[in-house]
C-alpha distance (Angstrom), angle and dihedral (degrees) to the residues before:
residue distance angle dihedral
M1 . . .
D2 3.79 . .
P3 3.84 109.6 .
S4 3.82 90.1 -140.8
D5 3.82 90.6 57.5
P6 3.82 107.5 131.5
L7 3.82 89.5 -136.6
R8 3.80 87.0 69.1
A9 3.82 95.2 51.0
R10 3.82 97.7 83.7
T11 3.76 136.3 33.5
I12 3.79 113.2 -95.5
T13 3.80 111.5 -142.3
L14 3.79 119.7 -162.1
V15 3.80 118.0 -151.0
G16 3.79 132.6 177.2
L17 3.77 145.2 104.5
M18 3.79 122.0 -48.8
G19 3.77 111.1 -77.2
S20 3.81 95.1 26.4
G21 3.80 91.1 117.6
K22 3.79 100.9 -105.2
S23 3.81 93.0 144.9
S24 3.79 100.9 35.8
V25 3.81 94.6 41.4
G26 3.81 90.0 40.2
K27 3.80 92.7 57.3
R28 3.79 91.4 50.8
L29 3.81 92.7 43.9
A30 3.80 90.5 51.5
Q31 3.79 89.9 50.9
A32 3.82 91.8 48.5
L33 3.83 91.5 50.4
D34 3.81 94.6 38.3
L35 3.80 91.6 -122.0
P36 3.80 129.5 133.6
F37 3.81 115.8 -99.1
R38 3.80 124.2 -137.4
D39 3.78 128.0 -177.8
A40 3.81 110.5 -152.2
D41 3.81 92.1 -150.5
E42 3.82 91.8 54.3
E43 3.80 90.4 46.6
V44 3.83 90.8 50.8
E45 3.82 89.8 51.2
K46 3.82 90.9 50.6
A47 3.81 92.2 48.1
A48 3.82 93.0 46.9
G49 3.80 96.0 40.6
R50 3.81 90.7 -132.5
S51 3.80 140.5 76.7
I52 3.79 123.1 -89.3
P53 3.83 92.1 -111.3
E54 3.84 87.8 53.0
I55 3.81 91.4 48.6
F56 3.81 90.6 51.2
E57 3.80 92.5 46.0
Q58 3.82 98.2 43.0
L59 3.81 103.0 31.5
G60 3.80 106.0 16.0
E61 3.78 134.0 -123.9
P62 3.85 95.7 -71.1
A63 3.84 90.8 58.9
F64 3.80 89.8 47.6
R65 3.83 91.9 50.4
D66 3.81 91.2 48.8
G67 3.80 91.7 51.6
E68 3.79 90.4 44.5
R69 3.82 91.2 53.6
R70 3.82 92.0 50.3
V71 3.81 93.1 47.1
I72 3.81 92.9 48.6
A73 3.82 90.9 48.3
R74 3.82 89.7 52.6
L75 3.79 92.9 47.9
L76 3.80 91.8 48.9
E77 3.81 91.1 54.0
G78 3.81 91.5 63.8
P79 3.79 132.7 72.1
P80 3.82 120.2 -60.9
I81 3.80 117.0 -62.7
V82 3.78 139.1 157.5
L83 3.80 105.0 -104.4
A84 3.79 124.7 -163.6
T85 3.80 111.0 -160.5
G86 3.78 130.0 -160.9
G87 3.80 115.0 -99.1
G88 3.80 93.7 -103.9
A89 3.81 98.9 44.0
F90 3.81 95.5 90.4
M91 3.82 89.6 53.4
N92 3.81 91.9 71.1
A93 3.82 106.0 87.2
E94 3.81 93.4 -146.7
T95 3.81 92.4 49.4
R96 3.82 91.4 44.9
D97 3.82 91.2 51.1
L98 3.82 90.6 50.1
I99 3.79 91.3 49.3
K100 3.80 91.9 47.7
A101 3.83 92.8 47.6
R102 3.80 98.7 44.4
S103 3.80 105.5 30.8
V104 3.77 147.7 20.9
S105 3.79 108.0 -95.7
V106 3.81 119.6 -145.3
W107 3.80 122.1 -169.2
L108 3.80 111.9 -150.4
K109 3.79 99.4 -153.3
T110 3.80 114.8 -166.3
D111 3.79 130.7 174.5
L112 3.80 112.1 -96.8
P113 3.85 97.4 -122.7
I114 3.82 89.1 56.3
L115 3.81 90.7 48.8
A116 3.82 92.4 47.5
R117 3.80 90.4 53.0
R118 3.82 91.8 48.7
V119 3.81 97.9 46.5
A120 3.81 93.3 45.3
R121 3.83 87.7 67.2
K122 3.82 93.2 67.3
D123 3.80 132.4 53.0
N124 3.82 98.4 -160.9
R125 3.80 98.7 93.5
P126 3.82 111.4 102.2
L127 3.80 93.9 -163.7
L128 3.83 89.6 60.6
T129 3.80 99.2 47.8
G130 3.81 108.1 133.4
K131 3.83 92.7 -9.0
D132 3.80 137.8 108.0
P133 3.83 107.2 -100.4
M134 3.82 94.4 -143.4
T135 3.80 92.5 52.0
V136 3.82 91.9 48.8
L137 3.81 92.3 46.7
Q138 3.81 92.2 49.0
E139 3.81 90.4 51.1
Q140 3.80 91.6 46.7
A141 3.81 92.6 47.3
E142 3.79 90.5 53.4
V143 3.80 92.0 52.0
R144 3.80 100.9 33.0
Y145 3.81 105.9 38.6
P146 3.82 93.9 77.5
A147 3.83 89.7 56.0
Y148 3.81 93.7 41.8
G149 3.80 87.3 51.0
R150 3.81 87.3 66.7
A151 3.82 91.0 66.3
D152 3.79 115.3 115.5
I153 3.81 91.9 -118.9
T154 3.80 134.2 22.4
V155 3.79 118.9 -156.7
E156 3.80 115.6 -169.5
T157 3.78 106.4 -144.5
G158 3.76 129.9 -168.9
D159 3.75 135.6 -170.6
S160 3.79 92.6 -69.4
P161 3.81 127.5 124.5
H162 3.81 116.1 -71.6
Q163 3.81 91.8 -111.0
V164 3.82 90.4 61.7
T165 3.80 89.2 55.6
V166 3.82 91.2 46.0
D167 3.81 89.2 53.5
Q168 3.82 89.9 48.9
V169 3.81 90.9 50.9
V170 3.82 92.9 48.1
R171 3.83 90.5 50.6
A172 3.81 91.1 47.6
L173 3.82 91.5 48.3
T174 3.81 90.8 48.5
D175 3.82 90.9 50.9
W176 3.81 91.3 46.1
Q177 3.81 91.2 49.1
A178 3.82 91.1 50.0
R179 3.82 91.3 51.4
A180 3.83 91.8 45.5
S181 3.80 93.2 53.0
V182 3.82 95.0 51.4
């Protein structure tokens, strides 16, 4: 990809509910745009020296969210990257304002039954421990969709291969860039 490509000029931050593909799509998007990829959850774990489930269990969700905000702020200060955030990151007004000011935010919006099927395959999500995934996702959608709706771009994703979603995101970013430069 051309290094002067305007899509590479700003960090691209992916937001959305758990299971929407922020990490897996983000890695492929970064590769397509020849940008580094960072996963905010992985960066929080590195900074804390423990896993996210351990952070939740030992320190609680507020401590996790505070660390997440600091890590995202640090990542957004650097050169352009593709950044996958945790599902709750965009809910914090300070974090959301940083993302909006220093990057292009993209909401990966996926139907809840698809998300429930995806997240049920893994047991590493502290907010799902001992709970029905569909119920949790419905509750989160109700609370989080208004904030996610403030993202610069919304990409409706389905149950298609990751590359299809990457192509959708690139098209949406190209359209957004064209509108922004008018």
